[in-house]
ChimeraX commands (.cxc) that place a marker at each C-alpha (Angstrom):
marker #1 position 15.67,-27.38,-78.53 radius 0.5
marker #1 position 16.30,-24.02,-76.93 radius 0.5
marker #1 position 19.15,-22.95,-74.70 radius 0.5
marker #1 position 18.79,-20.38,-71.97 radius 0.5
marker #1 position 21.12,-19.41,-69.19 radius 0.5
marker #1 position 19.46,-19.53,-65.82 radius 0.5
marker #1 position 21.26,-17.96,-63.03 radius 0.5
marker #1 position 18.87,-17.07,-60.25 radius 0.5
marker #1 position 15.15,-16.90,-59.79 radius 0.5
marker #1 position 12.37,-16.37,-57.31 radius 0.5
marker #1 position 9.01,-18.12,-57.37 radius 0.5
marker #1 position 5.54,-16.51,-57.11 radius 0.5
marker #1 position 4.98,-12.82,-56.57 radius 0.5
marker #1 position 7.96,-10.53,-56.93 radius 0.5
marker #1 position 9.69,-10.03,-53.59 radius 0.5
marker #1 position 12.32,-7.39,-52.94 radius 0.5
marker #1 position 15.61,-9.09,-52.14 radius 0.5
marker #1 position 18.99,-7.54,-51.64 radius 0.5
marker #1 position 21.35,-8.75,-54.37 radius 0.5
marker #1 position 23.95,-11.30,-53.37 radius 0.5
marker #1 position 27.28,-9.56,-52.94 radius 0.5
marker #1 position 29.85,-10.63,-55.52 radius 0.5
marker #1 position 32.81,-12.76,-54.49 radius 0.5
marker #1 position 35.88,-10.76,-53.50 radius 0.5
marker #1 position 37.67,-9.13,-56.43 radius 0.5
marker #1 position 34.72,-9.72,-58.76 radius 0.5
marker #1 position 33.59,-6.49,-60.45 radius 0.5
marker #1 position 29.95,-5.55,-60.06 radius 0.5
marker #1 position 29.30,-6.22,-63.74 radius 0.5
marker #1 position 30.57,-9.81,-63.47 radius 0.5
marker #1 position 27.06,-11.11,-62.86 radius 0.5
marker #1 position 25.77,-9.65,-66.12 radius 0.5
marker #1 position 27.78,-11.04,-69.04 radius 0.5
marker #1 position 27.34,-9.40,-72.41 radius 0.5
marker #1 position 24.09,-10.76,-73.86 radius 0.5
marker #1 position 25.28,-9.91,-77.36 radius 0.5
marker #1 position 28.02,-12.52,-76.95 radius 0.5
marker #1 position 25.35,-15.16,-76.29 radius 0.5
marker #1 position 26.16,-15.85,-72.66 radius 0.5
marker #1 position 22.85,-14.75,-71.20 radius 0.5
marker #1 position 19.37,-15.43,-72.50 radius 0.5
marker #1 position 16.58,-14.86,-70.02 radius 0.5
marker #1 position 13.46,-16.98,-70.33 radius 0.5
marker #1 position 10.18,-15.62,-69.03 radius 0.5
marker #1 position 7.49,-17.26,-66.97 radius 0.5
marker #1 position 4.10,-16.33,-65.51 radius 0.5
marker #1 position 4.95,-17.61,-62.04 radius 0.5
marker #1 position 8.76,-17.51,-61.75 radius 0.5
marker #1 position 10.83,-14.37,-62.14 radius 0.5
marker #1 position 14.48,-14.31,-63.15 radius 0.5
marker #1 position 17.39,-12.28,-61.81 radius 0.5
marker #1 position 20.90,-12.62,-63.20 radius 0.5
marker #1 position 23.48,-14.05,-60.85 radius 0.5
marker #1 position 26.05,-16.86,-60.86 radius 0.5
marker #1 position 27.76,-18.95,-58.23 radius 0.5
marker #1 position 31.38,-17.80,-57.85 radius 0.5
marker #1 position 34.30,-19.62,-56.22 radius 0.5
marker #1 position 37.60,-18.59,-54.64 radius 0.5
marker #1 position 40.71,-19.66,-56.53 radius 0.5
marker #1 position 41.36,-23.38,-56.14 radius 0.5
marker #1 position 38.19,-23.92,-54.08 radius 0.5
marker #1 position 35.54,-26.48,-54.98 radius 0.5
marker #1 position 32.85,-24.96,-52.75 radius 0.5
marker #1 position 31.61,-21.37,-52.84 radius 0.5
marker #1 position 31.98,-18.92,-49.99 radius 0.5
marker #1 position 29.13,-18.65,-47.49 radius 0.5
marker #1 position 27.72,-15.46,-49.02 radius 0.5
marker #1 position 26.81,-17.50,-52.12 radius 0.5
marker #1 position 24.25,-19.59,-50.16 radius 0.5
marker #1 position 21.30,-17.31,-51.07 radius 0.5
marker #1 position 22.12,-17.84,-54.76 radius 0.5
marker #1 position 21.91,-21.61,-54.33 radius 0.5
marker #1 position 18.74,-21.38,-52.23 radius 0.5
marker #1 position 16.98,-19.03,-54.66 radius 0.5
marker #1 position 18.05,-21.11,-57.65 radius 0.5
marker #1 position 16.63,-24.23,-56.01 radius 0.5
marker #1 position 13.33,-22.43,-55.36 radius 0.5
marker #1 position 13.16,-21.28,-58.97 radius 0.5
marker #1 position 13.90,-24.74,-60.36 radius 0.5
marker #1 position 11.19,-26.26,-58.16 radius 0.5
marker #1 position 8.79,-23.52,-59.25 radius 0.5
marker #1 position 9.48,-24.18,-62.93 radius 0.5
marker #1 position 9.01,-27.94,-62.45 radius 0.5
marker #1 position 5.52,-27.28,-61.03 radius 0.5
marker #1 position 4.58,-25.23,-64.10 radius 0.5
marker #1 position 5.64,-27.81,-66.68 radius 0.5
marker #1 position 6.92,-28.86,-69.04 radius 0.5
marker #1 position 9.73,-29.89,-66.77 radius 0.5
marker #1 position 13.12,-28.71,-68.00 radius 0.5
marker #1 position 16.46,-30.43,-68.20 radius 0.5
marker #1 position 19.38,-28.35,-66.88 radius 0.5
marker #1 position 23.12,-28.55,-67.36 radius 0.5
marker #1 position 25.10,-27.27,-64.41 radius 0.5
marker #1 position 28.33,-26.00,-65.93 radius 0.5
marker #1 position 31.48,-25.72,-63.84 radius 0.5
marker #1 position 34.24,-23.34,-64.96 radius 0.5
marker #1 position 37.74,-22.50,-63.75 radius 0.5
marker #1 position 40.29,-19.81,-64.40 radius 0.5
marker #1 position 43.37,-20.44,-66.51 radius 0.5
marker #1 position 45.79,-20.38,-63.57 radius 0.5
marker #1 position 44.06,-22.98,-61.42 radius 0.5
marker #1 position 45.80,-26.31,-61.02 radius 0.5
marker #1 position 43.75,-29.22,-62.44 radius 0.5
marker #1 position 41.21,-26.78,-63.89 radius 0.5
marker #1 position 39.16,-29.51,-65.58 radius 0.5
marker #1 position 38.82,-31.56,-62.41 radius 0.5
marker #1 position 38.13,-28.47,-60.29 radius 0.5
marker #1 position 35.35,-27.36,-62.66 radius 0.5
marker #1 position 33.74,-30.82,-62.57 radius 0.5
marker #1 position 33.80,-30.89,-58.76 radius 0.5
marker #1 position 32.33,-27.37,-58.59 radius 0.5
marker #1 position 29.43,-28.40,-60.81 radius 0.5
marker #1 position 28.89,-31.52,-58.71 radius 0.5
marker #1 position 28.94,-29.49,-55.50 radius 0.5
marker #1 position 26.24,-27.16,-56.83 radius 0.5
marker #1 position 24.14,-30.09,-58.09 radius 0.5
marker #1 position 24.36,-31.82,-54.69 radius 0.5
marker #1 position 23.44,-28.58,-52.91 radius 0.5
marker #1 position 20.39,-28.12,-55.16 radius 0.5
marker #1 position 19.27,-31.72,-54.57 radius 0.5
marker #1 position 19.61,-31.22,-50.80 radius 0.5
marker #1 position 17.37,-28.16,-51.22 radius 0.5
marker #1 position 14.66,-30.29,-52.86 radius 0.5
marker #1 position 15.40,-30.07,-56.59 radius 0.5
marker #1 position 14.58,-33.22,-58.57 radius 0.5
marker #1 position 17.95,-34.72,-59.58 radius 0.5
marker #1 position 16.51,-36.31,-62.73 radius 0.5
marker #1 position 16.40,-32.87,-64.36 radius 0.5
marker #1 position 20.05,-32.03,-63.66 radius 0.5
marker #1 position 23.33,-33.00,-65.26 radius 0.5
marker #1 position 26.78,-31.65,-64.56 radius 0.5
marker #1 position 29.67,-30.86,-66.85 radius 0.5
marker #1 position 33.03,-29.29,-66.17 radius 0.5
marker #1 position 34.55,-27.06,-68.82 radius 0.5
marker #1 position 37.82,-26.30,-67.08 radius 0.5
marker #1 position 39.21,-22.98,-68.30 radius 0.5
marker #1 position 38.02,-23.43,-71.91 radius 0.5
marker #1 position 35.11,-20.94,-71.78 radius 0.5
marker #1 position 36.23,-17.80,-69.98 radius 0.5
marker #1 position 33.81,-14.90,-69.61 radius 0.5
marker #1 position 36.76,-12.54,-69.46 radius 0.5
marker #1 position 40.02,-13.37,-71.27 radius 0.5
marker #1 position 42.12,-10.65,-69.66 radius 0.5
marker #1 position 44.99,-11.73,-67.42 radius 0.5
marker #1 position 43.91,-9.91,-64.26 radius 0.5
marker #1 position 42.70,-11.22,-60.93 radius 0.5
marker #1 position 39.29,-9.62,-61.48 radius 0.5
marker #1 position 38.96,-11.35,-64.86 radius 0.5
marker #1 position 40.04,-14.71,-63.44 radius 0.5
marker #1 position 37.53,-14.30,-60.58 radius 0.5
marker #1 position 34.72,-13.94,-63.16 radius 0.5
marker #1 position 35.78,-17.22,-64.73 radius 0.5
marker #1 position 35.61,-19.27,-61.50 radius 0.5
marker #1 position 31.89,-19.87,-61.69 radius 0.5
marker #1 position 28.99,-22.29,-62.10 radius 0.5
marker #1 position 26.27,-21.49,-64.64 radius 0.5
marker #1 position 22.95,-23.16,-65.43 radius 0.5
marker #1 position 21.93,-23.88,-69.03 radius 0.5
marker #1 position 18.38,-24.90,-69.89 radius 0.5
marker #1 position 18.58,-27.76,-72.40 radius 0.5
marker #1 position 14.83,-27.84,-73.01 radius 0.5
marker #1 position 12.06,-30.17,-71.86 radius 0.5
marker #1 position 12.96,-33.46,-70.24 radius 0.5
marker #1 position 12.54,-36.50,-72.46 radius 0.5
marker link #1:1,2 radius 0.2
marker link #1:2,3 radius 0.2
marker link #1:3,4 radius 0.2
marker link #1:4,5 radius 0.2
marker link #1:5,6 radius 0.2
marker link #1:6,7 radius 0.2
marker link #1:7,8 radius 0.2
marker link #1:8,9 radius 0.2
marker link #1:9,10 radius 0.2
marker link #1:10,11 radius 0.2
marker link #1:11,12 radius 0.2
marker link #1:12,13 radius 0.2
marker link #1:13,14 radius 0.2
marker link #1:14,15 radius 0.2
marker link #1:15,16 radius 0.2
marker link #1:16,17 radius 0.2
marker link #1:17,18 radius 0.2
marker link #1:18,19 radius 0.2
marker link #1:19,20 radius 0.2
marker link #1:20,21 radius 0.2
marker link #1:21,22 radius 0.2
marker link #1:22,23 radius 0.2
marker link #1:23,24 radius 0.2
marker link #1:24,25 radius 0.2
marker link #1:25,26 radius 0.2
marker link #1:26,27 radius 0.2
marker link #1:27,28 radius 0.2
marker link #1:28,29 radius 0.2
marker link #1:29,30 radius 0.2
marker link #1:30,31 radius 0.2
marker link #1:31,32 radius 0.2
marker link #1:32,33 radius 0.2
marker link #1:33,34 radius 0.2
marker link #1:34,35 radius 0.2
marker link #1:35,36 radius 0.2
marker link #1:36,37 radius 0.2
marker link #1:37,38 radius 0.2
marker link #1:38,39 radius 0.2
marker link #1:39,40 radius 0.2
marker link #1:40,41 radius 0.2
marker link #1:41,42 radius 0.2
marker link #1:42,43 radius 0.2
marker link #1:43,44 radius 0.2
marker link #1:44,45 radius 0.2
marker link #1:45,46 radius 0.2
marker link #1:46,47 radius 0.2
marker link #1:47,48 radius 0.2
marker link #1:48,49 radius 0.2
marker link #1:49,50 radius 0.2
marker link #1:50,51 radius 0.2
marker link #1:51,52 radius 0.2
marker link #1:52,53 radius 0.2
marker link #1:53,54 radius 0.2
marker link #1:54,55 radius 0.2
marker link #1:55,56 radius 0.2
marker link #1:56,57 radius 0.2
marker link #1:57,58 radius 0.2
marker link #1:58,59 radius 0.2
marker link #1:59,60 radius 0.2
marker link #1:60,61 radius 0.2
marker link #1:61,62 radius 0.2
marker link #1:62,63 radius 0.2
marker link #1:63,64 radius 0.2
marker link #1:64,65 radius 0.2
marker link #1:65,66 radius 0.2
marker link #1:66,67 radius 0.2
marker link #1:67,68 radius 0.2
marker link #1:68,69 radius 0.2
marker link #1:69,70 radius 0.2
marker link #1:70,71 radius 0.2
marker link #1:71,72 radius 0.2
marker link #1:72,73 radius 0.2
marker link #1:73,74 radius 0.2
marker link #1:74,75 radius 0.2
marker link #1:75,76 radius 0.2
marker link #1:76,77 radius 0.2
marker link #1:77,78 radius 0.2
marker link #1:78,79 radius 0.2
marker link #1:79,80 radius 0.2
marker link #1:80,81 radius 0.2
marker link #1:81,82 radius 0.2
marker link #1:82,83 radius 0.2
marker link #1:83,84 radius 0.2
marker link #1:84,85 radius 0.2
marker link #1:85,86 radius 0.2
marker link #1:86,87 radius 0.2
marker link #1:87,88 radius 0.2
marker link #1:88,89 radius 0.2
marker link #1:89,90 radius 0.2
marker link #1:90,91 radius 0.2
marker link #1:91,92 radius 0.2
marker link #1:92,93 radius 0.2
marker link #1:93,94 radius 0.2
marker link #1:94,95 radius 0.2
marker link #1:95,96 radius 0.2
marker link #1:96,97 radius 0.2
marker link #1:97,98 radius 0.2
marker link #1:98,99 radius 0.2
marker link #1:99,100 radius 0.2
marker link #1:100,101 radius 0.2
marker link #1:101,102 radius 0.2
marker link #1:102,103 radius 0.2
marker link #1:103,104 radius 0.2
marker link #1:104,105 radius 0.2
marker link #1:105,106 radius 0.2
marker link #1:106,107 radius 0.2
marker link #1:107,108 radius 0.2
marker link #1:108,109 radius 0.2
marker link #1:109,110 radius 0.2
marker link #1:110,111 radius 0.2
marker link #1:111,112 radius 0.2
marker link #1:112,113 radius 0.2
marker link #1:113,114 radius 0.2
marker link #1:114,115 radius 0.2
marker link #1:115,116 radius 0.2
marker link #1:116,117 radius 0.2
marker link #1:117,118 radius 0.2
marker link #1:118,119 radius 0.2
marker link #1:119,120 radius 0.2
marker link #1:120,121 radius 0.2
marker link #1:121,122 radius 0.2
marker link #1:122,123 radius 0.2
marker link #1:123,124 radius 0.2
marker link #1:124,125 radius 0.2
marker link #1:125,126 radius 0.2
marker link #1:126,127 radius 0.2
marker link #1:127,128 radius 0.2
marker link #1:128,129 radius 0.2
marker link #1:129,130 radius 0.2
marker link #1:130,131 radius 0.2
marker link #1:131,132 radius 0.2
marker link #1:132,133 radius 0.2
marker link #1:133,134 radius 0.2
marker link #1:134,135 radius 0.2
marker link #1:135,136 radius 0.2
marker link #1:136,137 radius 0.2
marker link #1:137,138 radius 0.2
marker link #1:138,139 radius 0.2
marker link #1:139,140 radius 0.2
marker link #1:140,141 radius 0.2
marker link #1:141,142 radius 0.2
marker link #1:142,143 radius 0.2
marker link #1:143,144 radius 0.2
marker link #1:144,145 radius 0.2
marker link #1:145,146 radius 0.2
marker link #1:146,147 radius 0.2
marker link #1:147,148 radius 0.2
marker link #1:148,149 radius 0.2
marker link #1:149,150 radius 0.2
marker link #1:150,151 radius 0.2
marker link #1:151,152 radius 0.2
marker link #1:152,153 radius 0.2
marker link #1:153,154 radius 0.2
marker link #1:154,155 radius 0.2
marker link #1:155,156 radius 0.2
marker link #1:156,157 radius 0.2
marker link #1:157,158 radius 0.2
marker link #1:158,159 radius 0.2
marker link #1:159,160 radius 0.2
marker link #1:160,161 radius 0.2
marker link #1:161,162 radius 0.2
marker link #1:162,163 radius 0.2
marker link #1:163,164 radius 0.2
view
């Protein structure tokens, strides 16, 4: 089994697209976690290209801000593209929260569910998706600053390998 973090992709020929602006108070480097720490592994494909990005959330919110919609749309397109190529992959949609959020575990689970539901509405096959909330147990940035906490309020996609 292999694990790869998928964050955003586009299907077919490369198309220039303006990057999604980060959520307020999120530093520009928040979308590119340190690969040496094992957070980001990019898989390659002949038909689908990959661009790093994550879905970020305001504090206490269970749905992302409107400017995150292109991330969800492009992720859905990439997942559908990969399914057409085969073998079809199984994905874990991981919800995360910052350490100061009330009910962090529940919030992270609802965030993951929101993203899953949005992807299904955009045409992604739900049989290849599972959700899991991690609360505040896996921060990308452990500093106690608003910018660090903003990085930790996110949803990530982990490729768990081919579907059974």
